[in-house]
C-alpha positions in Angstrom: 157.7 97.9 105.1 160.4 97.0 107.6 162.9 99.3 109.2 166.0 98.0 110.9 167.6 99.9 113.8 170.7 99.2 115.8 170.3 98.1 119.4 171.3 101.5 120.6 168.7 103.2 118.3 166.0 100.8 119.6 166.9 101.6 123.2 166.7 105.3 122.4 163.4 104.9 120.6 162.0 102.8 123.5 163.1 105.4 126.0 161.5 108.3 124.0 158.3 106.2 123.5 158.0 105.4 127.2 158.3 109.2 128.0 155.6 109.9 125.4 153.3 107.2 126.8 153.3 105.1 123.6 155.2 102.1 122.2 158.2 102.5 119.8 156.3 101.2 116.8 153.6 104.0 117.1 156.3 106.6 117.9 158.1 105.8 114.6 154.9 105.5 112.6 153.7 108.9 113.9 157.0 110.5 113.2 157.1 109.1 109.7 153.6 110.3 108.9 154.4 113.8 110.3 157.4 113.9 108.0 155.2 113.0 105.0 152.6 115.7 106.0 155.3 118.4 106.5 156.9 117.5 103.2 153.6 117.8 101.4 153.0 121.2 103.1 156.5 122.4 102.2 156.1 121.3 98.5 152.7 123.0 98.2 154.1 126.2 99.7 157.0 126.2 97.2 154.6 125.6 94.3 152.5 128.5 95.5 155.6 130.7 95.8 156.8 129.8 92.4 153.5 130.5 90.9 153.6 134.1 92.0 157.3 135.2 92.0 157.1 138.5 93.7 159.9 140.0 95.7 158.4 138.9 99.0 157.6 135.3 98.0 161.1 134.8 96.6 162.6 136.1 99.8 160.4 133.7 101.8 161.3 130.8 99.5 165.0 131.6 99.9 164.5 131.5 103.7 162.7 128.1 103.5 165.4 126.7 101.3 168.0 128.0 103.6 166.2 126.5 106.6 165.9 123.2 104.8 169.6 123.1 103.8 170.5 124.1 107.4 169.2 120.8 108.5 172.3 119.3 106.7 174.8 122.1 107.1 174.8 124.5 110.1 177.8 126.8 109.1 176.1 128.8 106.2 175.0 132.4 106.8 171.3 133.2 106.3 170.2 134.1 102.8 168.5 137.6 102.5 
């Protein structure tokens, strides 16, 4: 797989990697693998919550979904 970045993005990644004591390729690979791992955990948690729809788990799921949607839009009020 190849990923293409702008010169500015490459410069930012290089700077972050230098501060982290690694190279940009490992930085990006580690970040992508963490994303995959977190996505798997999130999906498993949602499946568990849906398998036992109690009041508490539904509230928790609403909070997760709100937090996830908050990554895209920051102006929405919290869901209770």
